[in-house]
C-alpha positions as CSV (number, residue, x, y, z in Angstrom):
1,X,-5.7,1.2,-20.6
2,X,-3.6,0.7,-23.8
3,X,-2.1,-2.8,-23.8
4,X,1.3,-2.8,-25.8
5,X,2.7,-6.3,-25.0
6,X,1.4,-9.4,-23.2
7,X,2.5,-13.0,-22.7
8,X,1.6,-15.8,-20.6
9,X,4.1,-18.6,-19.4
10,X,3.0,-21.5,-17.1
11,X,5.0,-22.3,-13.9
12,X,4.7,-26.0,-13.2
13,X,5.4,-26.8,-9.5
14,X,3.5,-29.3,-7.3
15,X,3.7,-29.1,-3.5
16,X,5.4,-31.8,-1.4
17,X,3.0,-34.4,-0.3
18,X,3.5,-35.9,3.3
19,X,7.0,-37.0,3.5
20,X,7.7,-37.0,-0.2
21,X,10.0,-34.2,-1.6
22,X,8.4,-31.5,-3.7
23,X,8.3,-32.0,-7.6
24,X,11.1,-30.1,-9.2
25,X,9.7,-26.7,-10.7
26,X,10.0,-25.9,-14.3
27,X,8.1,-23.6,-16.8
28,X,6.4,-23.9,-20.0
29,X,7.5,-21.2,-22.2
30,X,5.4,-19.0,-24.7
31,X,7.3,-18.7,-27.8
32,X,5.5,-15.7,-29.1
33,X,3.7,-12.5,-27.5
34,X,-0.1,-12.6,-27.4
35,X,-2.3,-10.7,-29.9
36,X,-3.1,-7.6,-27.6
37,X,-6.1,-6.8,-29.8
38,X,-7.7,-10.1,-28.7
39,X,-10.6,-9.4,-26.4
40,X,-9.9,-12.3,-23.9
41,X,-6.3,-11.2,-23.6
42,X,-7.1,-7.4,-23.0
43,X,-9.9,-8.4,-20.4
44,X,-7.5,-10.7,-18.6
45,X,-4.9,-7.9,-18.2
46,X,-7.6,-5.4,-17.4
47,X,-9.1,-7.5,-14.8
48,X,-5.8,-8.2,-12.9
49,X,-4.6,-4.4,-13.0
50,X,-8.1,-3.2,-11.9
51,X,-7.9,-5.3,-8.8
52,X,-4.9,-3.5,-7.4
53,X,-5.7,-1.6,-4.2
54,X,-9.1,-3.3,-3.7
55,X,-10.1,-5.1,-0.6
56,X,-8.2,-8.3,-0.3
57,X,-5.6,-7.2,-2.9
58,X,-4.0,-4.3,-1.1
59,X,-0.4,-3.8,-2.3
60,X,2.7,-2.9,-0.6
61,X,5.0,-0.2,-2.2
62,X,8.7,-0.6,-2.7
63,X,11.7,-0.7,-4.8
64,X,14.1,-3.1,-6.2
65,X,16.8,-4.5,-3.8
66,X,20.0,-3.3,-5.2
67,X,22.5,-5.2,-3.1
68,X,23.5,-7.3,-5.9
69,X,21.7,-10.6,-4.8
70,X,18.9,-10.3,-7.5
71,X,19.1,-10.5,-11.2
72,X,15.6,-9.1,-12.3
73,X,16.3,-5.4,-11.5
74,X,19.2,-5.3,-13.9
75,X,17.2,-7.2,-16.4
76,X,14.3,-4.8,-16.1
77,X,16.8,-1.9,-16.7
78,X,17.9,-3.5,-20.0
79,X,14.2,-3.8,-20.9
80,X,13.7,0.0,-20.0
81,X,16.6,0.8,-22.3
82,X,15.0,-1.2,-25.2
83,X,11.4,-0.1,-24.8
84,X,9.6,-0.6,-28.1
85,X,11.4,-3.9,-28.9
86,X,9.0,-6.8,-28.5
87,X,11.9,-9.2,-28.3
88,X,13.2,-7.3,-25.2
89,X,9.8,-7.8,-23.4
90,X,9.8,-11.5,-24.1
91,X,13.4,-11.8,-23.0
92,X,12.5,-10.1,-19.7
93,X,9.6,-12.3,-19.1
94,X,11.7,-15.4,-19.7
95,X,14.3,-14.2,-17.4
96,X,11.7,-13.6,-14.6
97,X,10.4,-17.3,-15.1
98,X,13.8,-18.6,-14.6
99,X,14.1,-16.7,-11.4
100,X,10.4,-18.0,-10.4
101,X,11.4,-21.6,-11.1
102,X,14.6,-21.2,-8.9
103,X,12.8,-19.5,-6.0
104,X,9.7,-21.6,-6.0
105,X,11.9,-24.7,-6.0
106,X,13.1,-23.9,-2.5
107,X,9.7,-23.9,-1.1
108,X,8.1,-27.4,-0.5
109,X,4.5,-26.1,-0.5
110,X,4.8,-23.5,-3.3
111,X,2.4,-24.2,-6.3
112,X,2.6,-23.2,-9.9
113,X,0.1,-21.5,-12.3
114,X,-0.1,-19.1,-15.1
115,X,2.1,-16.1,-15.0
116,X,0.7,-13.2,-16.9
117,X,3.0,-10.4,-18.1
118,X,1.9,-7.2,-19.6
119,X,3.4,-3.8,-20.6
120,X,0.6,-1.2,-20.9
121,X,-0.1,2.5,-20.7
122,X,-2.6,4.1,-18.4
123,X,-3.1,7.7,-17.2
124,X,0.1,8.8,-19.1
125,X,2.2,6.3,-17.4
126,X,3.9,3.1,-18.6
127,X,3.6,-0.1,-16.5
128,X,5.0,-3.6,-16.4
129,X,2.8,-6.1,-14.6
130,X,3.4,-9.7,-13.7
131,X,0.8,-11.8,-11.9
132,X,0.3,-15.3,-10.7
133,X,-3.2,-16.6,-11.9
134,X,-4.2,-20.1,-10.6
135,X,-5.6,-22.5,-13.1
136,X,-9.0,-22.5,-11.3
137,X,-9.5,-18.7,-11.4
138,X,-11.6,-18.7,-14.4
139,X,-9.1,-18.5,-17.2
140,X,-9.1,-21.0,-20.0
141,X,-6.0,-21.3,-22.3
142,X,-5.1,-22.9,-25.5
143,X,-1.4,-22.9,-26.1
144,X,-1.1,-20.5,-23.4
145,X,-3.4,-18.0,-25.0
146,X,-6.5,-16.9,-23.4
147,X,-9.8,-18.1,-24.9
148,X,-12.3,-17.5,-22.0
149,X,-12.1,-15.1,-19.2
150,X,-14.7,-15.1,-16.3
151,X,-13.9,-11.8,-14.6
152,X,-15.9,-12.7,-11.4
153,X,-13.6,-15.5,-10.7
154,X,-10.6,-13.3,-10.8
155,X,-11.5,-11.8,-7.4
156,X,-8.3,-12.3,-5.7
157,X,-4.7,-12.0,-7.0
158,X,-2.2,-14.5,-5.4
159,X,1.0,-12.8,-6.2
160,X,1.8,-9.9,-8.5
161,X,4.2,-7.0,-9.2
162,X,3.5,-3.9,-11.0
163,X,6.3,-1.3,-12.0
164,X,5.8,2.3,-12.8
165,X,8.3,2.8,-15.6
166,X,8.4,6.7,-15.2
167,X,8.9,6.5,-11.5
168,X,11.7,3.8,-12.1
169,X,13.5,6.1,-14.6
170,X,13.2,9.1,-12.2
171,X,14.8,6.8,-9.4
172,X,17.6,5.7,-11.7
173,X,18.3,9.2,-12.7
174,X,18.5,10.2,-8.9
175,X,20.8,7.3,-8.3
176,X,23.1,8.1,-11.1
177,X,23.4,11.7,-9.6
178,X,24.2,10.2,-6.2
179,X,20.9,11.6,-4.8
180,X,18.7,9.4,-2.4
181,X,15.7,7.6,-4.1
182,X,12.5,9.2,-2.8
183,X,9.3,7.3,-3.2
184,X,8.6,3.8,-4.5
185,X,8.2,2.8,-8.0
186,X,6.7,-0.6,-7.8
187,X,3.9,-2.3,-5.9
188,X,3.7,-6.0,-5.1
189,X,1.0,-8.2,-3.7
190,X,2.4,-11.2,-1.8
191,X,3.0,-12.6,1.7
192,X,5.7,-10.5,3.5
193,X,7.9,-13.4,4.4
194,X,10.1,-14.7,1.6
195,X,10.1,-18.1,3.5
196,X,6.2,-18.5,3.1
197,X,4.8,-20.8,0.3
198,X,4.1,-18.0,-2.1
199,X,6.6,-15.4,-0.7
200,X,9.1,-16.7,-3.3
201,X,7.5,-14.2,-5.8
202,X,8.8,-11.2,-3.9
203,X,12.4,-12.8,-3.9
204,X,12.2,-13.8,-7.6
205,X,11.6,-10.2,-8.6
206,X,13.9,-8.7,-6.1
207,X,11.4,-6.5,-4.3
208,X,11.8,-4.8,-1.0
209,X,9.4,-2.7,1.0
210,X,10.6,1.0,0.9
211,X,7.9,2.9,2.5
212,X,8.9,3.9,6.0
213,X,6.6,3.2,9.1
214,X,6.5,7.0,9.9
215,X,5.2,7.8,6.4
216,X,2.7,4.9,6.4
217,X,1.3,5.9,9.9
218,X,1.0,9.4,9.0
219,X,-0.6,8.8,5.5
220,X,-3.1,6.2,7.1
221,X,-4.4,8.7,9.5
222,X,-4.6,11.3,6.9
223,X,-6.3,9.1,4.5
224,X,-9.1,8.3,7.0
225,X,-10.0,12.0,7.6
226,X,-9.9,12.8,3.9
227,X,-11.9,9.8,3.1
228,X,-14.9,11.2,5.2
229,X,-14.1,14.9,4.3
230,X,-14.3,14.3,0.6
231,X,-18.2,13.7,0.7
232,X,-20.6,16.1,2.3
233,X,-22.7,13.3,3.5
234,X,-19.8,11.9,5.5
235,X,-17.8,15.0,6.5
236,X,-19.4,15.5,9.9
237,X,-17.8,12.0,10.9
238,X,-14.3,13.1,9.9
239,X,-13.1,14.2,13.4
240,X,-14.6,11.0,15.0
241,X,-13.0,8.8,12.4
242,X,-9.6,10.4,13.1
243,X,-10.0,9.7,16.7
244,X,-11.1,6.1,16.1
245,X,-8.2,5.2,13.9
246,X,-5.8,6.9,16.4
247,X,-7.4,4.7,19.0
248,X,-6.7,1.7,16.9
249,X,-3.0,2.5,16.3
250,X,-2.5,3.1,20.0
251,X,-3.9,-0.4,20.6
252,X,-1.6,-1.8,17.8
253,X,1.4,0.1,19.3
254,X,0.8,-1.6,22.6
255,X,1.1,-5.2,20.8
256,X,4.5,-7.0,20.4
257,X,4.3,-7.1,16.6
258,X,3.2,-3.4,16.2
259,X,2.0,-4.1,12.8
260,X,-1.3,-2.6,11.5
261,X,-3.1,-3.7,8.4
262,X,-5.2,-1.6,6.0
263,X,-8.0,-4.0,6.6
264,X,-8.0,-3.2,10.3
265,X,-8.4,0.4,9.4
266,X,-11.0,-0.4,6.8
267,X,-13.1,-2.2,9.5
268,X,-13.0,0.9,11.7
269,X,-14.0,3.1,8.6
270,X,-17.0,0.8,7.8
271,X,-18.2,0.8,11.4
272,X,-18.7,4.6,11.2
273,X,-20.6,4.7,7.7
274,X,-24.3,5.2,8.2
275,X,-26.4,2.2,7.3
276,X,-28.0,4.1,4.5
277,X,-24.8,4.8,2.9
278,X,-23.1,1.4,3.6
279,X,-23.6,-0.2,0.1
280,X,-22.0,2.8,-1.6
281,X,-19.0,3.3,0.8
282,X,-18.3,0.0,2.6
283,X,-14.9,-1.4,1.7
284,X,-14.1,1.4,-0.7
285,X,-11.5,2.8,1.8
286,X,-8.8,0.3,1.0
287,X,-8.7,1.4,-2.7
288,X,-8.8,5.2,-1.6
289,X,-5.9,4.6,0.8
290,X,-3.7,2.2,-1.0
291,X,-3.4,4.2,-4.0
292,X,-1.8,7.7,-4.5
293,X,-1.5,10.1,-3.0
294,X,-1.5,8.1,0.4
295,X,0.0,4.8,-0.8
296,X,-0.7,3.1,2.7
297,X,0.6,-0.5,2.3
298,X,-1.3,-3.7,3.0
299,X,0.5,-3.7,6.5
300,X,2.8,-1.5,8.2
301,X,4.7,-1.0,11.5
302,X,3.0,1.7,13.7
303,X,5.3,4.8,14.2
304,X,5.0,6.0,17.8
305,X,6.2,9.6,16.9
306,X,3.6,10.1,14.1
307,X,0.9,8.7,16.5
308,X,1.8,11.2,19.2
309,X,1.6,14.0,16.7
310,X,-1.9,12.9,15.5
311,X,-3.1,12.8,19.1
312,X,-2.1,16.4,19.8
313,X,-3.8,19.8,18.7
314,X,-1.7,22.9,18.1
315,X,-3.4,26.2,18.6
316,X,-1.8,29.6,17.5
317,X,-2.7,33.0,17.8
318,X,-2.8,34.9,14.4
319,X,-0.4,37.4,15.8
320,X,2.1,34.8,17.0
321,X,1.7,36.0,20.6
322,X,0.8,32.5,22.1
323,X,0.2,28.9,21.2
324,X,-1.3,25.8,23.0
325,X,-0.1,22.3,22.2
326,X,-2.2,19.5,24.0
327,X,-3.6,16.1,23.5
328,X,-7.2,15.8,22.4
329,X,-8.2,13.5,25.3
330,X,-7.7,16.6,27.8
331,X,-10.0,18.9,25.7
332,X,-13.5,19.4,26.0
333,X,-16.5,21.8,26.7
334,X,-17.6,20.6,30.2
335,X,-16.0,21.5,33.5
336,X,-14.4,18.0,33.9
337,X,-12.0,18.7,31.1
338,X,-8.4,19.8,31.8
339,X,-8.7,22.2,29.1
340,X,-12.3,23.6,28.6
341,X,-13.6,25.7,25.8
342,X,-16.3,28.0,26.9
343,X,-18.1,29.8,24.0
344,X,-19.7,33.0,24.4
345,X,-20.8,36.0,22.3
346,X,-17.4,37.6,22.3
347,X,-15.7,34.6,20.8
348,X,-15.1,32.3,23.7
349,X,-12.4,31.5,26.1
350,X,-10.4,28.6,27.3
351,X,-10.1,27.5,31.0
352,X,-7.1,25.4,32.0
353,X,-7.4,23.3,35.1
354,X,-5.3,21.0,37.2
355,X,-2.0,23.0,36.8
356,X,1.1,21.3,38.2
357,X,3.3,23.1,40.9
358,X,5.9,23.6,38.3
359,X,3.5,25.5,36.0
360,X,2.0,27.4,38.7
361,X,5.4,28.6,39.9
362,X,6.4,29.7,36.4
363,X,3.2,31.6,36.0
364,X,3.6,33.3,39.3
365,X,7.3,34.3,38.4
366,X,6.0,35.9,35.0
367,X,3.4,37.9,36.9
368,X,5.9,39.2,39.5
369,X,8.2,40.2,36.6
370,X,5.4,42.2,35.0
371,X,4.5,43.9,38.2
372,X,8.2,45.1,38.6
């Protein structure tokens, strides 16, 4: 990671106590940027950005809300147009703090903390990061400059947003050409509801979740299978893992909220990992699935259509002469299965049982046509 700019402001906000009103929010401004060559500054930013996509810190993907109700998206555009100008970055962060003061002031139980802003390069991409760090989380500041960082205490991010500048510029170009924006360019960690005590963070930065439920459902199922297939010690469990996550999503679909969390899937994955490999693989699925190419968000609505596709198997003859499309639950190798695979030296054959009257009638018609 190459840290280019960083600054810390402090959001001052006390929650309401009993029947007393909340203390009016304000912020303490850092007048200058931090020294990015300072080890405590670098380690603080590195610790925060490395937590993205880990268990307990799974992020949701999205874009800026462009309906005109939010100011940060336009301010970020000004920053992008002035990249390389330190003053532009400082102006951006102060504008964000004004929004945070306004939005947190609407929430009686919202609390303040240090807000860390950073602009850095990693793996060929530029990112802008903003994260809330509570005072008790192992960070010591003097005049809003880090002096001591205890990385072990930074185990959970309270609220954060990270913007991929390259992806943002691609989306901006598409928008200017009148094309639809494909894909998300920002991630955020925060409660989904803007009415919650800390959900004001989403509102202050104008974030909106842009990953469709169909994409999330499909990617979650594929991520589970590939997680097991990528290691030869686990690959024999891939099909079973696929079936187990499909069962989980079926159960979720039957609930009123229909919302599945990545932690729910992680629990299923952990249950399938052999005991001797648990230390190496337990809880690593969240990072694997929450990041590219799958980008499975912290939670998502289960999509019934993608779930139906995942439950089915499509078999096609190489010549295109025939195909079979069936649900996995009816397939097996014993005589009780509706569709039974019978292996033999000649390559095997399939027996289909319990045909409906409609199917039998259709087959008989085809046979009569051939006889004529």
